[in-house]
C-alpha positions in Angstrom: 3.3 53.8 -83.3 2.6 50.1 -83.0 -0.7 49.3 -81.1 1.0 47.2 -78.4 3.3 50.0 -77.3 1.2 53.1 -76.6 0.6 55.3 -73.6 -2.7 57.0 -72.6 -4.9 57.9 -75.5 -4.3 61.6 -75.3 -1.8 64.1 -74.0 -2.5 67.4 -72.4 -1.3 70.3 -74.6 1.4 71.1 -72.0 2.6 67.5 -72.0 3.1 67.6 -75.8 4.8 71.0 -75.6 7.1 69.6 -72.9 8.1 66.6 -74.9 8.6 68.8 -78.0 10.9 71.0 -75.9 12.8 68.0 -74.6 13.2 66.7 -78.1 14.6 70.1 -79.2 17.2 69.8 -76.4 18.5 66.5 -77.9 16.3 64.3 -75.7 18.2 65.6 -72.6 16.6 67.8 -70.0 14.5 68.3 -66.9 10.8 68.9 -67.0 9.8 70.9 -64.0 6.0 70.6 -63.6 3.9 71.0 -60.4 2.5 68.0 -58.6 -0.8 66.7 -60.0 -0.3 68.0 -63.5 0.6 64.7 -65.1 4.3 64.2 -65.4 4.1 60.4 -65.4 1.7 60.4 -68.4 4.2 62.6 -70.2 7.1 60.3 -69.4 5.1 57.3 -70.7 4.8 58.9 -74.1 8.6 59.4 -74.1 9.2 55.8 -73.0 6.9 54.5 -75.8 8.8 56.4 -78.4 12.1 55.3 -77.0 11.0 51.6 -77.2 9.7 52.1 -80.7 13.2 53.3 -81.7 14.9 50.2 -80.0 16.1 51.8 -76.8 16.3 50.2 -73.4 14.6 52.3 -70.7 15.4 52.6 -67.0 13.1 54.5 -64.7 14.9 55.5 -61.4 12.7 56.4 -58.5 13.4 57.5 -54.9 11.4 54.9 -52.9 10.1 51.3 -52.9 6.6 52.7 -52.9 7.3 54.4 -56.3 8.7 51.2 -57.7 5.3 49.6 -57.2 3.5 52.6 -58.6 5.6 52.9 -61.7 5.6 49.1 -62.3 1.8 49.2 -62.2 1.6 52.2 -64.6 4.1 50.7 -67.0 2.4 47.3 -67.1 -1.0 49.0 -67.8 0.5 51.2 -70.6 2.7 48.5 -72.2 1.0 45.1 -71.6 3.2 43.4 -74.2 6.5 44.5 -72.8 8.6 43.0 -70.0 8.8 45.3 -67.1 11.6 44.5 -64.6 12.3 45.8 -61.1 15.6 46.4 -59.2 15.1 47.1 -55.5 12.4 46.2 -53.0 13.6 42.6 -52.9 13.6 42.4 -56.8 16.8 41.9 -58.7 15.9 41.9 -62.4 18.6 42.4 -65.0 18.6 44.9 -67.8 19.1 42.2 -70.4 16.0 40.3 -69.3 13.4 43.2 -69.7 12.4 46.0 -71.9 12.0 48.6 -69.2 13.6 48.4 -65.7 12.3 50.3 -62.7 15.0 50.8 -60.0 15.4 52.7 -56.8 18.1 55.2 -56.6 20.1 53.2 -54.1 19.8 50.0 -56.2 20.8 51.8 -59.4 23.7 53.5 -57.7 25.1 50.2 -56.3 24.3 47.9 -59.3 24.7 50.5 -62.1 22.6 48.7 -64.7 23.5 49.8 -68.2 21.7 49.1 -71.5 22.3 45.7 -73.0 25.1 45.5 -75.5 24.3 47.1 -78.8 21.4 49.2 -77.4 21.1 52.9 -76.6 19.2 53.8 -73.5 16.8 56.3 -72.0 17.0 57.1 -68.3 13.9 58.6 -66.6 14.7 60.1 -63.2 11.6 60.7 -61.1 11.9 63.4 -58.4 15.2 64.2 -59.9 15.9 67.0 -57.4 16.8 64.3 -54.9 19.7 62.7 -57.0 22.4 65.1 -55.8 23.7 63.3 -52.8 27.1 61.7 -52.7 25.9 58.2 -53.2 22.6 58.8 -55.1 24.3 60.8 -57.8 25.8 57.5 -59.0 22.4 56.4 -60.1 22.7 58.9 -62.9 24.6 56.6 -65.3 26.5 58.0 -68.2 25.8 55.0 -70.5 22.3 56.4 -71.1 22.4 58.8 -74.0 18.9 60.1 -73.5 17.9 61.6 -70.1 14.6 62.9 -68.8 14.4 64.3 -65.3 11.0 64.9 -63.6 10.4 67.2 -60.7 7.9 69.6 -59.3 10.5 72.0 -58.1 14.2 71.9 -58.9 15.4 73.2 -55.5 18.0 72.0 -53.0 19.9 73.7 -50.2 23.3 72.7 -51.5 25.1 73.1 -54.8 24.2 69.7 -56.3 21.8 71.2 -58.9 24.6 73.1 -60.5 27.3 70.5 -59.8 25.4 67.3 -60.5 21.9 67.5 -61.8 22.2 70.1 -64.5 25.5 68.7 -65.9 23.9 65.3 -66.3 20.6 66.3 -67.8 21.8 69.4 -69.6 19.3 71.9 -68.1 15.6 72.6 -67.6 13.9 72.3 -70.9 10.3 73.0 -69.8 8.6 74.6 -66.8 4.9 74.4 -65.8 3.7 76.1 -62.7 0.3 76.2 -60.8 -0.7 79.4 -62.5 -0.4 77.9 -66.0 -1.9 74.6 -64.9 -5.0 76.3 -63.4 -5.4 78.5 -66.4 -5.3 75.4 -68.6 -7.8 73.5 -66.5 -5.2 70.9 -65.6 -5.3 71.8 -61.9 -8.0 73.3 -59.6 -8.0 76.8 -58.2 -8.2 76.9 -54.4 -10.0 78.9 -51.9 -7.9 79.6 -48.8 -8.8 80.3 -45.2 -6.0 81.4 -42.9 -6.9 80.8 -39.3 -5.1 83.0 -36.7 -4.7 81.6 -33.2 -2.9 83.1 -30.2 0.0 81.5 -28.3 -0.8 81.0 -24.6 1.2 82.8 -22.1 3.7 79.9 -21.5 4.2 79.4 -25.2 4.7 83.1 -25.8 7.3 83.2 -23.0 9.1 80.2 -24.5 8.9 81.8 -28.0 10.3 85.1 -26.9 13.1 83.3 -25.0 14.7 82.4 -28.3 14.5 86.0 -29.6 18.0 87.1 -28.5 19.7 84.0 -29.8 17.9 84.5 -33.2 18.7 88.2 -33.3 22.4 87.7 -32.4 22.8 85.0 -35.0 20.9 86.9 -37.7 23.1 90.0 -37.2 26.2 87.9 -37.9 24.6 86.2 -40.9 23.3 89.4 -42.5 26.7 90.9 -42.4 28.2 88.2 -44.5 29.0 89.3 -48.1 26.7 87.9 -50.8 24.1 86.8 -48.2 20.7 86.8 -50.0 17.9 89.0 -48.6 15.0 86.8 -49.8 14.0 84.7 -46.8 13.8 81.4 -48.6 17.2 81.9 -50.2 18.5 83.2 -46.9 17.5 80.0 -45.2 19.2 77.9 -47.9 22.3 79.9 -47.5 22.2 79.5 -43.7 21.8 75.7 -44.1 24.8 75.7 -46.4 27.0 77.6 -43.9 25.8 75.4 -41.0 26.9 72.3 -42.9 30.1 73.6 -44.5 31.6 76.4 -42.5 33.7 75.5 -39.4 34.2 79.1 -38.3 32.2 81.9 -36.7 29.8 82.1 -39.6 29.0 78.4 -39.5 28.5 78.7 -35.7 26.1 81.6 -36.2 24.2 79.6 -38.8 23.8 76.6 -36.6 22.7 78.8 -33.7 20.2 80.5 -36.0 18.7 77.2 -37.2 18.6 75.9 -33.7 16.6 78.9 -32.5 14.4 78.8 -35.6 13.7 75.1 -35.1 12.7 75.8 -31.5 10.3 78.5 -32.6 8.8 76.3 -35.3 8.2 73.5 -32.8 6.5 75.9 -30.3 4.1 77.2 -33.0 3.6 73.8 -34.5 2.4 72.4 -31.2 0.3 75.4 -30.1 -2.6 74.2 -28.1 -4.9 76.8 -29.7 -4.3 75.2 -33.1 -5.7 71.9 -32.0 -8.6 73.6 -30.2 -9.4 75.2 -33.6 -9.3 71.8 -35.3 -12.2 70.7 -33.2 -14.3 73.6 -34.5 -13.2 72.7 -38.0 -14.2 69.0 -37.7 -17.6 69.3 -39.4 -15.9 71.0 -42.5 -13.2 68.3 -42.5 -15.8 65.5 -42.2 -18.0 66.8 -45.1 -15.1 67.3 -47.6 -14.5 64.9 -50.4 -11.4 63.6 -48.7 -9.2 65.7 -46.3 -5.5 65.7 -45.7 -4.1 67.1 -42.5 -0.5 68.2 -43.0 2.0 68.5 -40.0 5.7 68.6 -39.7 6.2 66.1 -36.9 4.7 62.8 -35.7 4.0 64.5 -32.4 1.9 67.2 -34.1 0.0 64.6 -36.2 -0.8 62.7 -33.1 -2.1 65.9 -31.5 -4.4 66.3 -34.5 -5.6 62.7 -34.2 -6.4 63.1 -30.5 -8.5 66.2 -31.3 -10.4 64.9 -34.3 -10.9 61.1 -33.8 -14.0 61.7 -31.6 -15.5 63.9 -34.2 -14.8 62.0 -37.5 -13.0 59.0 -39.0 -9.3 59.8 -39.3 -6.0 57.8 -39.4 -2.3 58.7 -39.3 0.4 57.7 -41.7 4.1 58.1 -40.6 7.4 56.9 -42.0 7.0 53.8 -39.7 3.6 52.8 -41.1 3.9 49.4 -42.9 3.3 49.6 -46.6 0.2 47.3 -46.4 -1.3 49.5 -43.7 -0.5 52.6 -45.6 -2.2 51.3 -48.8 -5.2 50.2 -46.8 -5.5 53.7 -45.2 -5.2 55.5 -48.5 -7.7 53.1 -50.1 -10.2 53.8 -47.3 -9.8 57.5 -47.9 -10.3 56.9 -51.7 -13.6 55.0 -51.1 -14.9 57.4 -48.4 -14.6 55.0 -45.5 -12.2 57.5 -43.9 -12.8 61.3 -43.7 -9.2 62.3 -43.3 -5.6 61.3 -43.1 -3.0 63.1 -40.9 0.6 62.9 -42.1 3.9 64.4 -40.9 5.6 65.2 -44.3 5.4 61.5 -45.4 2.8 62.4 -48.1 4.9 65.3 -49.4 6.3 63.2 -52.3 6.5 59.7 -53.6 3.1 58.5 -52.5 0.0 58.1 -54.7 -2.5 60.0 -52.6 -6.2 59.8 -53.5 -7.9 62.9 -54.8 -8.8 65.1 -51.9 -10.4 68.6 -51.9 -9.5 69.9 -48.5 -6.0 70.4 -47.1 -5.6 71.4 -43.5 -2.1 72.8 -42.8 -1.4 72.6 -39.1 2.3 73.6 -39.5 3.7 74.8 -42.8 6.9 73.4 -44.2 9.9 75.6 -44.2 10.7 74.8 -47.9 8.8 75.9 -51.0 9.4 72.5 -52.6 7.5 70.6 -49.8 4.6 73.1 -49.9 4.4 72.8 -53.7 4.1 69.0 -53.2 1.4 69.5 -50.5 -0.6 72.0 -52.6 -0.5 69.6 -55.6 -2.2 66.9 -53.5 -5.3 69.2 -53.2 -5.1 71.1 -56.5 -5.5 68.1 -58.8 -8.2 68.6 -61.4 -11.7 68.6 -60.0 -15.0 67.8 -61.6 -17.7 70.5 -61.7 -19.2 71.1 -58.3 -16.1 70.2 -56.3 -13.9 73.0 -55.0 -10.4 72.8 -53.8 -9.9 74.3 -50.3 -7.2 75.0 -47.8 -7.2 75.8 -44.2 -3.9 77.1 -42.9 -3.5 77.5 -39.2 -1.0 79.9 -37.9 0.1 81.4 -34.6 -0.4 85.2 -34.6 2.7 87.4 -34.3 5.1 84.6 -35.1 7.2 83.5 -38.0 4.1 81.7 -39.4 2.0 84.9 -39.6 1.1 85.7 -43.3 0.8 89.4 -42.4 4.4 89.6 -41.5 6.7 91.3 -43.9 10.1 90.1 -42.6 11.2 86.4 -42.7 8.0 85.5 -44.5 7.6 81.8 -45.7 7.9 81.8 -49.4 5.0 79.4 -50.1 2.6 82.2 -48.9 3.3 84.2 -52.0 2.7 81.1 -54.1 -0.7 80.2 -52.8 -1.9 83.8 -52.6 -1.1 84.3 -56.3 -3.3 81.4 -57.5 -6.2 81.5 -55.0 -9.8 82.3 -55.9 -10.3 84.0 -52.5 -8.3 84.4 -49.4 -9.5 85.5 -45.9 -7.9 85.6 -42.5 -10.1 84.5 -39.6 -9.5 85.0 -35.9 -10.7 82.7 -33.2 -13.9 84.6 -32.6 -14.7 84.1 -36.3 -14.1 80.4 -36.5 -17.8 79.7 -37.0 -17.6 81.6 -40.3 -14.9 79.4 -41.8 -17.3 76.7 -42.8 -19.5 79.1 -44.7 -16.4 80.6 -46.5 -15.2 77.1 -47.5 -18.7 76.0 -48.6 -17.6 76.4 -52.1 -18.2 74.1 -55.1 -15.5 75.6 -57.3 -15.7 78.0 -60.2 -19.0 78.3 -62.0 -17.3 77.0 -65.1 -14.7 74.3 -65.0 -12.3 74.7 -67.9 -11.7 71.5 -69.9 -8.0 71.0 -70.6 -6.9 70.8 -74.2 -6.4 67.1 -74.9 -4.4 66.4 -78.0 -4.5 63.2 -80.0 -4.2 62.3 -83.7 -7.9 62.8 -84.3 -7.7 66.3 -83.0 -4.6 67.1 -85.0 -6.3 65.9 -88.2 -9.5 67.8 -87.5 -8.1 71.1 -86.3 -5.2 71.3 -88.7 -6.8 69.3 -91.6 -5.5 71.7 -94.2 -1.9 70.9 -93.2 -2.2 67.2 -92.4 -4.2 66.0 -95.4 -0.9 64.7 -96.8 -0.9 61.8 -94.3 -3.8 60.2 -96.3 -1.8 60.0 -99.5 -0.1 56.6 -100.3 3.1 57.7 -101.9 3.7 60.9 -100.0 5.0 64.3 -101.2 8.3 65.3 -99.6 7.9 68.9 -100.7 4.5 69.2 -98.9 6.0 67.5 -95.9 8.9 70.0 -95.9 6.4 72.8 -96.1 4.7 71.5 -93.0 8.0 71.0 -91.2 8.9 74.6 -92.0 5.6 75.9 -90.7 5.5 74.2 -87.4 9.1 73.1 -86.8 10.8 69.7 -86.9 10.4 68.9 -83.3 6.7 69.9 -83.2 6.0 67.8 -86.3 7.9 64.8 -84.8 6.0 65.2 -81.5 2.6 65.1 -83.1 3.5 62.0 -85.1 5.4 60.0 -82.5 4.2 61.1 -79.1 0.5 60.8 -79.9 -1.5 57.7 -80.7 -2.2 57.2 -84.4 -4.5 54.4 -85.7 -1.7 53.3 -88.0 1.8 54.3 -89.1 2.0 56.5 -92.2 4.8 57.4 -94.6 5.0 60.7 -92.8 6.1 59.0 -89.6 9.1 57.6 -91.5 9.8 60.8 -93.2 10.0 62.9 -90.0 12.0 60.2 -88.2 14.7 60.5 -90.7 14.9 64.2 -89.9 15.5 63.7 -86.1 18.7 61.9 -85.1 18.3 59.0 -82.6 21.6 59.8 -80.9 22.3 63.3 -79.5 25.2 65.0 -81.2 28.3 65.4 -79.0 28.6 68.9 -80.3 25.4 70.0 -81.9 25.6 72.5 -84.8 23.2 74.9 -83.0 23.8 75.3 -79.3 21.0 74.0 -77.1 19.1 76.6 -75.2 17.8 75.6 -71.8 15.6 77.7 -69.5 17.2 80.0 -67.0 17.7 78.3 -63.6 17.8 80.5 -60.6 21.2 80.0 -59.1 21.1 79.8 -55.3 23.3 82.6 -54.0 25.6 80.9 -51.6 28.0 83.0 -49.5 31.7 82.1 -49.5 32.9 79.9 -46.7 35.2 81.8 -44.2 36.6 78.5 -42.8 35.6 75.5 -44.8 35.2 72.3 -42.9 38.0 69.8 -43.6 36.8 67.0 -45.9 37.0 63.5 -44.7 39.9 61.6 -46.2 38.8 59.1 -48.7 40.7 56.2 -50.3 38.7 56.9 -53.5 38.1 60.2 -55.1 34.6 59.0 -56.1 31.9 57.7 -53.8 32.4 54.0 -54.0 34.1 51.9 -51.3 37.5 50.3 -52.1 39.0 46.9 -51.5 42.6 45.8 -51.1 43.7 43.5 -53.9 46.8 41.6 -54.7 48.7 42.7 -57.9 51.9 41.5 -59.5 54.0 44.1 -57.8 52.4 43.7 -54.4 49.2 45.3 -53.2 46.8 48.0 -54.3 43.3 49.3 -53.6 40.6 49.0 -56.2 37.5 51.1 -56.5 34.4 48.8 -56.4 32.5 51.2 -58.6 34.8 51.3 -61.7 37.7 48.9 -60.9 40.4 51.6 -61.1 43.6 50.6 -59.2 45.9 52.7 -57.1 49.6 52.6 -57.6 51.0 49.3 -56.3 52.9 49.1 -53.0 55.0 46.4 -51.5 53.1 45.8 -48.2 49.4 45.4 -47.6 49.3 48.0 -44.8 50.8 50.5 -47.2 47.9 50.1 -49.6 45.5 51.6 -47.1 47.3 55.0 -47.5 46.8 55.0 -51.3 44.2 57.0 -53.1 42.3 55.8 -56.2 41.6 58.4 -58.9 38.5 56.7 -59.9 36.0 57.6 -62.7 32.8 55.9 -61.4 31.1 59.2 -60.5 31.7 60.8 -63.9 29.0 60.9 -66.6 
């Protein structure tokens, strides 16, 4: 690898394994790895190798904030390359840069393709969010190599099966918190659940929704193929609420309405915010604290309780970028004790390393809770423990002791925790002692792989790199022992002091362009299919002039008038009068890969 194009000086073992698996899938696939484990560093190694092979690279991100973050990381990793931006007031062209970072909306509308004569690699950050009708158009078919990055490949619709997996091919590698903690890449947490009661007025209001919830649940549970797992059940309910125009859809909407009312009641429980005051000393003495809420109202309640006890700020979706960056920098330097945020920190924001998470109201989706957990579970130095305080209203849908309609993230966090304990209000004074934890006695050092390690730990196999002329037979023996993709990965995804004959030898064994029909079928990991019930009465689809997602315009043609898709330029059949053109439909191809 040339010295001016190289990523970080090492890869974690899981990152090299993920890249090897991606290579084995023809450089097409999704890497599903938990927040904080290092997906960006892994992608940088793939980008470096793509550039070495002459490919144009586009990184597509969800937000303007992520454009800035990726732009900074790419410039640091590849100082001799030209990094362009599309979005956030920037309009760089593919032909004027080596790597282009674009928002999903900008990529969907502009559809930048690799310069003529070049192949391309498309890296999609937070790829689970690319399934929407417009955003899916940012997944451009002209890029032969495709790498999707996500913490959890989950959605409440069928876009994963219909859009994301067909484009990327499948999930080629999966890395969860259990594996990351075992490898020393993420920290193991200690978790305190704090039970608080609803007051009499809140309990009355909570119970008042019971009959609506019971009636709606009875209808929904009777629907064939309705999942029993609560997380899947909620996804299926959301699907029915959005797509079914009949009684089942009505029951789904009533259920979600009642459930939303209940969540709001427990999220704003006055006892939770009284408990926060007791927890203030623990929050203040942590190495950075994040207070997670579901709404701005709840975040403001937290601020009102804590701002007399410690230094805390709030970040919402309306917080200007400069103010947000200033707040996060103050948290990073210790000028702030804590930041409260209603879901805005769940993904797409570079949050400073914090070691205490206070969950005032849990998210209803596993994906959002995985994101939140990852903010706290990033690797810690010795003497720093990762801790969570999860406040819940007793005898409600938040209660971790409940067996029915239990939030799915509870199983996740319980499975990886060092210790878990439930505290009642009379025991609040014991929470601080329980959380006075500096982490495991021994912090496992992750396996960091680079060329030096390969040469030292596998010296009997890799001595051939030192020879000047090379021995193809010995190289073939090494390839047979560890596999073509693993050999390529060690030579081209890691930093070597200089290029050797073996780099060229293995490059010839791995095609640059994925085969349209590979000799051996590509095997992807199993993806859990969301069990969606059939629609009893599908909602009618809105009539579109185009079968794709792009707008159309009326144009003049030789035989009269037609409509043209602005995405791909396909024309409808010509008609004599302009007003007749508006009844035409365009069978466009702009949404196809």
